[in-house]
PLY file of the C-alpha trace (Angstrom):
ply
format ascii 1.0
element vertex 325
property float x
property float y
property float z
element edge 324
property int vertex1
property int vertex2
end_header
14.78 -0.58 -39.06
15.92 1.65 -36.38
19.64 1.14 -36.74
18.94 1.73 -40.90
17.27 5.10 -40.27
20.03 6.25 -37.67
22.63 5.24 -40.48
21.01 7.52 -43.09
20.92 10.36 -40.46
24.50 10.22 -39.88
25.36 9.88 -43.47
23.22 13.03 -44.63
24.93 14.84 -41.73
28.02 13.96 -43.24
27.27 14.80 -46.31
25.64 18.17 -45.19
28.84 19.20 -43.48
30.92 18.84 -46.32
28.83 20.62 -48.62
29.10 23.69 -46.45
31.13 26.70 -48.55
34.76 27.19 -46.76
35.01 30.23 -44.67
36.46 33.18 -46.91
39.52 35.01 -46.27
37.51 38.27 -45.02
36.35 36.03 -42.40
39.47 34.18 -41.50
38.73 34.82 -37.57
35.62 32.37 -37.89
35.73 29.54 -35.72
36.82 25.90 -37.36
33.58 23.69 -37.21
34.15 20.67 -35.23
35.59 17.31 -36.90
32.96 15.04 -37.84
33.18 12.25 -35.32
33.41 14.35 -32.43
30.38 15.92 -33.71
27.96 12.53 -33.71
29.60 11.43 -30.67
28.47 14.24 -28.81
25.11 14.17 -30.76
24.54 10.67 -30.89
26.62 8.70 -28.10
26.06 8.47 -24.16
28.44 11.54 -23.54
26.31 14.09 -24.35
23.87 12.41 -21.30
27.29 13.99 -18.85
26.71 17.67 -20.28
24.89 19.45 -18.15
23.87 22.17 -20.89
22.15 19.52 -22.77
19.84 18.00 -19.67
16.97 20.19 -17.94
18.04 19.61 -14.46
14.89 19.07 -12.52
14.84 20.70 -8.74
15.39 17.83 -6.06
12.45 17.23 -4.01
13.70 17.56 -0.38
11.54 15.02 2.11
12.03 15.66 6.07
10.70 13.67 8.86
9.11 16.44 10.53
5.36 17.29 12.06
3.30 18.57 10.07
-0.57 20.14 9.62
-3.05 17.98 8.55
-5.73 19.11 6.02
-9.03 17.72 5.32
-8.08 16.72 2.15
-4.28 14.93 3.42
-3.80 11.32 3.55
-1.50 9.46 5.71
0.14 6.15 4.92
-1.28 2.77 6.31
0.76 0.00 8.21
1.32 -3.59 7.71
0.49 -5.61 10.69
-0.36 -9.44 11.88
-3.37 -10.52 13.21
-2.66 -12.37 16.51
-6.13 -13.63 17.29
-9.44 -12.67 18.98
-10.29 -12.20 22.28
-12.63 -10.68 24.83
-12.44 -7.79 27.12
-14.90 -5.73 29.38
-14.84 -1.85 29.27
-14.89 0.49 32.34
-18.60 0.39 32.29
-18.68 -3.61 32.05
-19.56 -3.79 28.43
-18.40 -6.96 26.65
-16.08 -6.38 23.15
-14.95 -8.79 20.73
-11.22 -7.95 20.26
-8.83 -8.67 17.62
-5.35 -8.09 18.82
-3.21 -6.79 15.77
0.59 -6.80 15.96
2.37 -3.59 14.22
5.92 -4.23 14.56
8.29 -1.11 13.26
7.53 -0.36 9.74
10.52 1.05 7.49
9.85 3.31 4.63
11.65 1.49 1.48
10.79 3.79 -1.39
9.37 7.34 -1.92
7.14 7.52 -5.20
6.47 11.11 -6.37
4.79 12.67 -9.33
7.82 13.79 -11.11
9.52 10.34 -11.18
6.47 7.65 -11.04
3.58 9.52 -11.87
2.04 9.44 -8.21
2.83 9.77 -4.49
2.91 7.06 -2.97
5.15 5.02 0.41
6.54 1.75 0.06
6.72 0.00 3.63
8.59 -3.37 4.56
7.62 -5.48 7.53
9.13 -7.70 9.60
12.37 -8.95 10.68
15.50 -9.08 8.33
15.27 -11.81 6.10
17.97 -14.08 4.42
18.41 -13.48 0.68
17.61 -17.05 0.41
14.02 -16.63 1.06
13.29 -13.68 -1.30
13.53 -13.24 -5.06
16.15 -11.73 -6.91
14.30 -8.77 -7.85
13.11 -8.19 -4.48
16.84 -8.61 -3.13
17.67 -5.97 -5.84
15.17 -3.79 -4.97
16.37 -4.13 -1.21
20.04 -3.32 -1.86
18.95 -0.42 -4.44
17.38 1.30 -1.85
20.17 0.86 1.02
17.60 -0.89 3.62
17.66 -4.21 5.36
15.78 -7.28 3.62
12.57 -8.16 5.11
9.50 -10.53 4.45
6.83 -7.80 3.37
6.33 -5.17 1.25
3.15 -2.79 0.62
2.58 0.09 -1.04
0.40 2.89 0.11
-1.20 6.09 -1.52
-0.52 9.41 0.16
-0.69 12.86 -0.76
2.26 15.20 -1.29
2.14 16.80 2.42
2.23 13.15 4.05
5.40 12.06 2.12
8.51 10.41 4.84
11.88 9.68 3.66
13.21 6.73 3.01
14.48 4.54 6.37
11.39 6.24 8.55
10.38 3.91 11.44
6.45 3.99 11.80
5.09 2.38 15.12
1.70 1.40 16.68
1.37 5.03 17.39
0.67 6.20 14.03
-3.17 5.40 15.35
-4.57 6.83 17.89
-7.40 5.17 20.46
-11.02 5.73 19.14
-10.29 6.55 16.14
-11.92 3.99 13.05
-9.62 1.98 10.54
-10.30 0.14 7.68
-8.33 -3.23 7.79
-7.65 -5.55 4.36
-6.55 -9.11 4.44
-7.07 -12.14 2.85
-10.08 -14.13 3.95
-10.02 -17.68 5.29
-10.34 -20.05 2.54
-13.13 -22.91 3.31
-12.54 -24.97 0.11
-15.47 -26.44 -1.84
-18.60 -25.76 -0.12
-22.19 -26.00 -1.04
-25.26 -23.65 -1.78
-26.63 -23.34 1.62
-23.13 -22.46 3.21
-21.66 -20.42 0.60
-24.70 -18.64 0.09
-27.33 -19.01 2.77
-29.51 -21.18 0.56
-32.47 -22.67 2.37
-32.10 -25.97 0.87
-34.86 -28.08 -0.09
-37.50 -29.67 2.18
-36.63 -32.01 5.08
-39.60 -34.38 4.38
-42.46 -34.96 1.85
-40.65 -37.33 -0.74
-37.11 -35.49 -0.66
-34.36 -38.09 -0.94
-30.48 -37.52 -0.93
-31.42 -33.97 -2.24
-32.04 -31.78 1.27
-29.20 -29.32 0.92
-29.38 -29.29 -3.12
-29.77 -25.51 -4.41
-32.39 -26.30 -6.61
-33.33 -25.22 -9.84
-30.47 -23.50 -11.70
-32.21 -21.84 -15.19
-35.46 -21.95 -17.12
-36.86 -23.73 -20.06
-36.20 -23.76 -23.88
-35.55 -19.94 -23.61
-32.95 -18.98 -22.98
-31.75 -22.44 -23.00
-29.04 -21.80 -20.59
-27.58 -20.56 -17.10
-26.71 -17.03 -16.69
-23.59 -16.16 -15.84
-23.08 -15.12 -11.76
-25.55 -17.60 -10.98
-25.05 -18.51 -7.13
-23.56 -22.09 -7.04
-21.51 -24.72 -5.05
-17.80 -23.46 -5.39
-14.78 -22.39 -3.66
-15.33 -20.49 -0.38
-13.10 -17.97 1.05
-9.50 -17.13 0.05
-10.39 -13.68 -1.44
-9.17 -10.02 -0.56
-11.78 -8.67 1.53
-11.71 -5.18 3.06
-13.66 -4.59 6.98
-14.79 -1.06 7.00
-14.96 1.24 10.30
-13.28 -0.37 12.65
-12.97 1.33 16.02
-9.47 0.64 17.89
-9.88 0.33 21.63
-6.68 0.16 22.45
-2.91 0.12 21.66
0.39 -0.83 23.37
3.18 1.28 22.44
5.53 -0.95 24.27
4.67 -4.13 22.79
3.38 -2.51 19.22
-0.27 -4.17 19.86
-3.43 -2.80 18.72
-6.99 -3.72 20.12
-9.50 -3.43 17.64
-13.31 -4.01 18.07
-14.85 -6.93 15.90
-13.44 -9.01 13.42
-10.74 -8.62 10.65
-10.46 -10.68 7.45
-7.42 -12.96 7.78
-6.33 -16.02 9.46
-4.10 -16.23 12.61
-0.72 -15.11 11.76
-1.47 -13.52 8.63
-0.58 -10.06 6.94
-3.27 -7.28 7.38
-3.34 -3.84 6.07
-4.50 -0.78 8.28
-5.50 2.52 6.99
-7.54 5.45 7.92
-11.23 5.07 8.03
-12.63 6.45 4.53
-16.42 6.92 5.37
-16.21 7.29 9.09
-13.01 9.78 8.93
-10.94 10.54 12.17
-10.56 13.98 13.43
-7.54 15.40 11.52
-6.82 17.47 14.67
-6.03 14.39 17.01
-4.23 12.09 14.41
-0.13 12.55 14.34
0.80 14.03 10.89
2.13 12.67 8.69
3.07 10.16 11.58
4.05 10.17 15.19
7.95 11.01 15.84
8.95 10.09 19.08
11.09 12.62 21.56
14.50 11.98 22.42
14.31 11.22 25.87
10.89 8.70 25.64
11.33 5.30 26.24
8.68 3.40 24.45
9.06 0.30 27.08
7.89 2.72 29.88
4.85 3.45 28.26
1.35 2.48 29.63
-1.40 1.26 27.14
-3.53 3.93 25.79
-7.41 3.15 26.19
-10.08 4.94 24.00
-11.91 7.61 26.07
-15.63 6.06 26.84
-16.79 9.19 28.33
-18.49 9.77 32.06
-21.81 8.57 31.49
-22.57 4.93 32.18
-24.75 3.86 29.20
-26.79 1.42 31.27
-28.18 4.44 33.70
-28.81 6.75 30.51
-32.51 5.44 31.03
-32.54 6.56 34.74
0 1
1 2
2 3
3 4
4 5
5 6
6 7
7 8
8 9
9 10
10 11
11 12
12 13
13 14
14 15
15 16
16 17
17 18
18 19
19 20
20 21
21 22
22 23
23 24
24 25
25 26
26 27
27 28
28 29
29 30
30 31
31 32
32 33
33 34
34 35
35 36
36 37
37 38
38 39
39 40
40 41
41 42
42 43
43 44
44 45
45 46
46 47
47 48
48 49
49 50
50 51
51 52
52 53
53 54
54 55
55 56
56 57
57 58
58 59
59 60
60 61
61 62
62 63
63 64
64 65
65 66
66 67
67 68
68 69
69 70
70 71
71 72
72 73
73 74
74 75
75 76
76 77
77 78
78 79
79 80
80 81
81 82
82 83
83 84
84 85
85 86
86 87
87 88
88 89
89 90
90 91
91 92
92 93
93 94
94 95
95 96
96 97
97 98
98 99
99 100
100 101
101 102
102 103
103 104
104 105
105 106
106 107
107 108
108 109
109 110
110 111
111 112
112 113
113 114
114 115
115 116
116 117
117 118
118 119
119 120
120 121
121 122
122 123
123 124
124 125
125 126
126 127
127 128
128 129
129 130
130 131
131 132
132 133
133 134
134 135
135 136
136 137
137 138
138 139
139 140
140 141
141 142
142 143
143 144
144 145
145 146
146 147
147 148
148 149
149 150
150 151
151 152
152 153
153 154
154 155
155 156
156 157
157 158
158 159
159 160
160 161
161 162
162 163
163 164
164 165
165 166
166 167
167 168
168 169
169 170
170 171
171 172
172 173
173 174
174 175
175 176
176 177
177 178
178 179
179 180
180 181
181 182
182 183
183 184
184 185
185 186
186 187
187 188
188 189
189 190
190 191
191 192
192 193
193 194
194 195
195 196
196 197
197 198
198 199
199 200
200 201
201 202
202 203
203 204
204 205
205 206
206 207
207 208
208 209
209 210
210 211
211 212
212 213
213 214
214 215
215 216
216 217
217 218
218 219
219 220
220 221
221 222
222 223
223 224
224 225
225 226
226 227
227 228
228 229
229 230
230 231
231 232
232 233
233 234
234 235
235 236
236 237
237 238
238 239
239 240
240 241
241 242
242 243
243 244
244 245
245 246
246 247
247 248
248 249
249 250
250 251
251 252
252 253
253 254
254 255
255 256
256 257
257 258
258 259
259 260
260 261
261 262
262 263
263 264
264 265
265 266
266 267
267 268
268 269
269 270
270 271
271 272
272 273
273 274
274 275
275 276
276 277
277 278
278 279
279 280
280 281
281 282
282 283
283 284
284 285
285 286
286 287
287 288
288 289
289 290
290 291
291 292
292 293
293 294
294 295
295 296
296 297
297 298
298 299
299 300
300 301
301 302
302 303
303 304
304 305
305 306
306 307
307 308
308 309
309 310
310 311
311 312
312 313
313 314
314 315
315 316
316 317
317 318
318 319
319 320
320 321
321 322
322 323
323 324
């Protein structure tokens, strides 16, 4: 249908040019109209895209990797990390802290999305050492080569504000976050397979005695009588447990190690050991914008990350065990 309509348009244009009156002798200096094939080539072919006069040139956005001032409405990018496991530490006051260790290797900006092209401001980060092309899909390989970045294992896109954009190729390390701030950690919870109602939902179960036989861990009744005569959707019953994306909010950053790109956070995060997690600034317990590096941390020329000591959160000068005294 589109081919027929285009042919009709070209045919009518040709007839219109033929029906134009020839220029009179008094207007001998009038310019000669372009031939039909040149006119149609200019209007209906890809050569028109090469003519700058027919295209509205949009200003090119210049993105620089320079420090800026963060505002309360600014939104920084997140990071990709790997959960290394859990341990326990004692702070300087003797308080035992359950700790999860996260490995935040250098995250590289592989793509910048803007409102002019994609309709959103976001940064796409890739993580983990270069991979071979056979370990990735063809669309992934084409994406990496199109952005002129090395092949990586993991990709993640984080929405940001306009003032938090970073150029392609920028490396972001663990110093993107500071000790003492709160973060939100997203990951895939550990899969536990098919579980019963007592473990999955915390049901009490049936009586341990008094006539109960072979149904001690049963969930009990699941519906009513003839009316409504069905089990309502969403009823808590046995089924597959875990293996879903979950976010733990307001996780406290206890310590970071710039030399090894490690981060110690208080409490648990949703993921099995060795899996990926995604970290970003806390949404509810927002950190102080004056202490966060914005749009990220930029190391100085003479700084050697291997010589840096771990940074620990400030615990104050008041012993919590002596407050009552």
